[in-house]
N, C-alpha and C positions, 0 to 999 in steps of 0.2 A: 914436606910430604915426599919429595923425590928421594931424599936421603933415607927416609924410613923404608920406602919401597925397595931401595937398593940393598939395605941391610937385611930386610926380610927375604928378598930374593936369594941373597948369599946364604942365609941360614937354611932356607928351603932346599937349595942345591946341595948343601953339605948333608942335610938330613936324608935326602933321597939317595945320595951316593952311599952313605953309611948303611942305610937299610938295604939298598941294592946289593952291596957287598955281602951282607949277612945272608940274604936270600940266595945268592949264588953258592955260598958255602953249604947252606942247607940243601939246596938242590943237588949239589954234587954228592953229598952224603946220602941223600935219598936215592939217587941213581945207583950208587954203589951198593946200598942195602937191597935194592930191587934186583940187581944182578945176582946177588947171593941167593935171594929167595926164589929166583926163577922167573922174575919179570911178569909180563902180562899173562893172564889166564884165569881160569875158574878154580876156586878153592872151596872145598867142602869139608865141614867139620861135624862129626857126630856128637851132638850135644848130650845124648844119653850117656855116652861113654865119658864125656867130660865131667858131667855131674857125678857119675859113679866114682870117678877118680878123686874128685874133690871130697866127696863124703868119705871115701875110704881112707884118704890121707888124714882127715880129722879123727875118724874112729881109731886109727892106729896110734894117734898122738895122745889119746885120752885114756888108753888102757895099758896094762902091763905088757911086758915083752911076749909072754906066752900067749896071751889073748891076741896080740897083734899078729903073731905068726899064724894063729888059727884063722884070723880074718883074711890074711893074705892068701892062705890055702883055699879058703872057701870062695874068694873072689876069682881065683885062677880057675877053679872047677866050674864056676858059674859062667865064666867067659868061654870055656871050652864047649859047654853044653849049648850056649847061644850060637856059637860058630857052626856046630853040627846040625842045629835045628833047621828044619825047612819051613817053620812057621813064619808067616809074613804078617806084619802089622801095618795098619794105615800109617802114612807118613805126613809129617808137617815140615814144610820147607820155610826156613826163617831167612828173611832178607832185611837189610838195614838201608834206610835212606836218610841222609842228613843233608837237608837242603841249604842252598845259598841263593843269592839273588838270581843267578843264571841257571840254577838247577843243574850244576855241572855233573852231578852223579847220575844223570839220566843215561849217559853213555854206558855206565856199568849196569844200570837197572835193566836196560833193554836186553843185555846179554844174559843176565840172571833169569829174567822172565823166559827168554827163549830156551834156556837150558832146562828150566823146570817144566815147561810145556812139552819138551821132548820126552820126558820120562814119567810125568805124572799119571797116576791112575785115578779111578773113579772116586775112591774114598780119601784121596790125599787132599791136604789143605795148605794154604800159604799164610804165614804170619809176617806182616810188614811192620817193623819197628820204625816209626816215622818221627822225625824231628825236623820241622820245616816252618819257618816264619813267613814264607812267601817270597815273591820277587817278580820277575818278568812273566808276562801273561803267556806268551807263546812257548817259553821254555817249560813252565810248569804245566801247561796244557799237554805238551808232549809226554811229560812224566806221568800225568794222569792217564793218558792214552795207553801207556804200557800196562797199567793196572787193569784197564778195560779188557785187554787181551786175556788176562786171567779169568775175569768174570765171564767173558764170552765163550771161553773153553769149558765152562762149567765147574771150575775150581772154586771152592769156598775160600774167600779172602777176608782175613781179619786184620784190621789196622790197630796197632797199639800206640797210643800217644802218651809218653811219659812226661814230656815237657811242653811241646807246642806243635800245633797244626793249625796255622792261621793263614788266611788269604789263599795264596796258591797252594799252601800246605793243606788247607782244608779241602780245596778242589781235588787234591789227590785222595784225601781220606774218605771223602763222600762216595767214592767208587766202591768201597768195601761192603761186604755183606754185614759186617759188624764193625763198629768203632768202639774200642775199649780205651778209656782215658783214665789216667791217674787223677785223684781227687782235685789236685791243684794244677793240672795241665791246662794250657790255654788253647781254646778252640774258637773258631768263628772268624771274625774280621772279614765278613763277606761284603767286600766293597772294593773299589778301584781307586787308585791314587796316582796322580802325576804332579810332580813339583820340580821346579828348576829356578835357579837365580836368574836375574836379568841385569846385565851390566851396561845397558844402553846409556843411562844417564852418566855413569862414570866415564865411559868412552867419550861421550859428547863433551863433558867438562874438560877433557884433556885433548880435544880437537881430533879425535880418532873417528873416522867414518867407517861404517860397516855396511857392506853391500851383499845382498843375497839375491841370486838370480835363479828362478825356477821355471819349469814348464809344467803346467798343470795347476789349476786354481788352489788345490789343497795339498800340493806336494810338501809344503812346509807351512805349519800354522804358527804356533808360539815358538819363540827363539830366545836364546840366551843373550844375544848381542844386539839384535835389532829392536825396533820399537813394535811392541805387540798391540794389536787393535782389539776392539770388542768382538769383531767378527772372528778373529783368530781364537780368542778364548772360547767363544760359543761353539766353534767347530770342535775344539779339543774336548769340551764338555760333552758334546754329542757323542764323540767317539768313546769317551769313558762310560757314558750311560749305556751304549751298545754292548760294551764288554761286560758291564754289570748285569745286563739282561741275560747274556750268554752264561755267565757265572751262575745266576739263579736257576736258569733252565737246567744246567748240569746237575745241580743239587736236587732239584725237584724230580728229575728223572730217576735218580738212585735213592733218594730219601723223600718220598712223596708225603710223609707225615709231618715234615717240617713246615712250620708257618712262616713263609718268607716275609710277610709283613713285619713280623717280630724280629727276625734275625738278619735280614739283608740291609742292615743299617751301618755296617762297617765296625760295629762293636765286637768285642771279644768277651768270652766268658770262661770261668774256671770249670773244671770237670763236673762238679756237682750241679752247677747251674746249667751247663751244656746238656747234661742228662735230662733235666726238666724240660728243656727246649727241643728235645729229640735230635740234638746234634751229636749225641753219643748214645750207645746202647748199654753201657755198663761201666762200672768203676773198678779198676784194678790196674796194677802195673804190669809191664811186659814180663817181669820176673815171675809174677804169680801165674800168668798164662803159660809160661814155659814149664814151670814146676808142675802144673796140672797136665800139660801135654805129654811130658816124658813118662807119665804113669801108664798110659795106654797106647802110645804112638812112638814111632821112630822119628826123632827130630834131627834135622840136618840144617846147619847154617850154611847158606850159599852166598858166596861173594865173588865178584869179578874185579880183578885189578887191571885197570887200563894203563898201558905203557904210553908215556908221553915223552917227546923229545925235550932236551934240557931247556931250550929257550921257552918252550911252552910251560914247563914246570915253573920257571922263574916268574913268568908273567902271571901264571895262575896263583903262585904264592903271594905275589904283590896284590892281586885282586882279593885273595882270601884275607890278607892282612888288613886291607882297607875295609872289607866287609865285616871283619871281626871287630875293628874299631867302632864302626857304625853300630854293630850289634851290642857292644858294651855300653855305648851311649844310650841306646834304646832301653837296655835293661836297667841302667841306672835311673833313667827317667821313670820307668815303671815302678822301681823300688821306692823312689822318693814319693811317688804318687800314692802307693797303696800300703807301704810298710812304715807307718809313722807311730 
C-alpha cells in the first residue's frame, strides 16, 4: 500500500508539473495577445454590418465578375446613404455569458450591464446568450442580480439558451422577460446539491488524528477529514433546504405561472418539455433571434474584457481545466444515459 501511494504521488506530481508548465506558456501567450489587442476594456461590434459583409461575400462568390462589381458598387452606395441618414432605429444589445462553477464572467457582465444602462433608450432591448450549468450559489446569485438591474431599468430582456441553463444558470435565465430555448437545450435542475468525500476512516486506519477547533456551534458542520455526526448532516440539510426555498421564491417572482411542485425537484428538461412546463416561452436558437432582430433593429454585440495579472490567469486556467474535465465527465454520463 505504501509503495503504491508513493508511486501514485510521484505520478501526480509529474502530471501537475507538466500541466502547470503548459498553462504558464498559454498564459504568457494570452498576455501577449491581449497587449496587442488593447487589453482590458469594452468592445462593441455592429452585427448588422457583420451579417451584411458575410452575405455580400457569399453573393460575390456565386456570381460572375460583372455582377460582383455591381453588387460591390450597390453596397458602397447603400453604406453611404446609411451613414448620412438621421433615421434612428431601436437597438438590441447582445451579451454572452458562459458560466462555470464560480461564475467568473460576472466581473465582465457587471461592466457590460453598466455600459448598456448608460446609453439605452426606451425601445432598446437586451439579448443574453446564456450557457450555464450552475455552480456556487452566491456567485450565480450575483450574476442574476446584474440581470435584475436591466429589468428594473425597464429594458426588455430576452435570454436565449442554445445548450444549457440549469441550476444557477436557470436562476439567471428566470429573470428575463422571455426565455427562448433551442429544442434540445437543457433547462431546470431547480435544486441544491452539496457533496464531499470523507477521509476519516482512511486517516484513522493509518494512525492520523484530525483536530478541528471552532467557536460557534455551527461554524463547521460536515467535514472531509473529521467524523461527521447525524446532527452535522441534519444542519447541512436544513441549510440546503433554505437555499432551495430562496431559489423557488426567485423563480416564482419572475415566472409566476410555473408550477413549483412539478419543477422544483432537481430534474432537468429539454427545450420542448421545458416549454410545456412554462420554464421557457418559445423554441428557437439564438441565431434565429438575431436574424430576425437585424431586420428592423440595430444590433450590437457588447463584451467587456477583464485584464488579469499573470498568476491569476494561471490559477484561473487550472480551475478552468479542472472544471472542463468535470464537465466532460458529466456530459459523457448524460450521453450514456440518454443516447443509446
